Residue, then its C-alpha position, 0 to 999 in steps of 0.5 A: m516523470k517528475h516535475s516538482s517537489d513537495q515537502s510531504i505526502r499524505i496517504t489515505w488508506l480506503g481499505h483491504a490495499c488501497f490507498l490514496l497517494e497525494s502530493g502537491g495537489y495530485r492524487i494517485l489511487l492506488d490497488p482499488y478493488g470491485d463493487n463487493h468483491v471484498p467482504g465487509y467493505g464499501i463502494l469505492r468511489q474516487q477522484a485521482h489524476q492517475v490510478l495504479c495497479s499492482h496486479d490483475h486480480g478484481d480485489h486491486n484492479y477495479t479502475e471503474a471506481v476511479s474518475l480522472l480529474p484534468k491532467q497536471p504535472c505529476p510531483f513522483r517519480i515512479t518505479a516498478l518492480d517486478t515480483f510476483h504473486d505466490d513464492q512460485q515464481g508467478t504460477l499460482r496466482g501470476t505476477d505482482i508490482i512494487h511501485i516506488f513513488d520519489n518526489d525528492s523530498l521523500r520515497v513510499a511504497h505500495l508492495g501490492d500482493l507480494g507473496c514472495d521474498p524480494t530479490d536482493a537486488q529490489k531490497e537493496t532499491l527499497k531501503g531507505l524508504d520514509a513509508v512502506m504500504i506492506p501486505i501481512g495477511g498471508f494466504y494470498t500475500i506473505d503472513a506477518a513473519q515475512a513481512k516482519k523479516l522483509v521490514e526489518e531488511i530494508q528498515p523503512k520509516v513508517i509501516i503500514p500494514m494492509h491486506y489483513r482481517n479485521g472483524s468482518l473487513g476482509y478475507d476469512v482465510i487472511s490472517t488479523l492484525d495482531p501477529f504483525t503489529g504484536a511483534f512491534d514496540t512501536v504502533v501508533e494506531y489512527p483514529g482516522n484514514t490519513l497519515e502525512i509523512t514529512p521529512d520530520t516523521d518518526p519511525h513507527v508502524a502506523v495502524l489506520t481505521y478504515e471509514f465507510p463512504a458516507d451515503 
């Protein structure tokens, strides 16, 4: 349910495919990973008003990492698109949910562990996003080439790659960032793990930096 609007969305990358979305003081945690479940990443603990998971795998569904805050009105209208974790109609790895968040000023989407080409109708729904969080690492998800083709079709303003390997961070069977970012002209490497999206944000690929949790 949607109750209010805000002119910005704050997106914080917490590693792997986990993000914190904030708008109007409301916090949504997406795809939290389990303790010691994803190589290299620290122990995830967050406070949020709501937690959403794209699918029921341990590197995306560890809701125990979240302490729920007192209820307050959600500023987002949330749309869920049912898709698949593989290109075999889910027979290999099951289903995946794409979540779209609309606060009347901005629309952003988290694609979860998307492993297939979305339907034409789903691509139409995804067009015009202000930001998209998209897996690029391959093996478990779409790879860099498939991700680039998809963003060319849906034309989001800001592209935030996720679910890739960076040194010791991430599964060793998935690809690094370079095959994806190397295909774009405008790539911004942020010194921290947070990005503020506004209606005036310029189009670019946003590479956020994972920050280990404080002891």
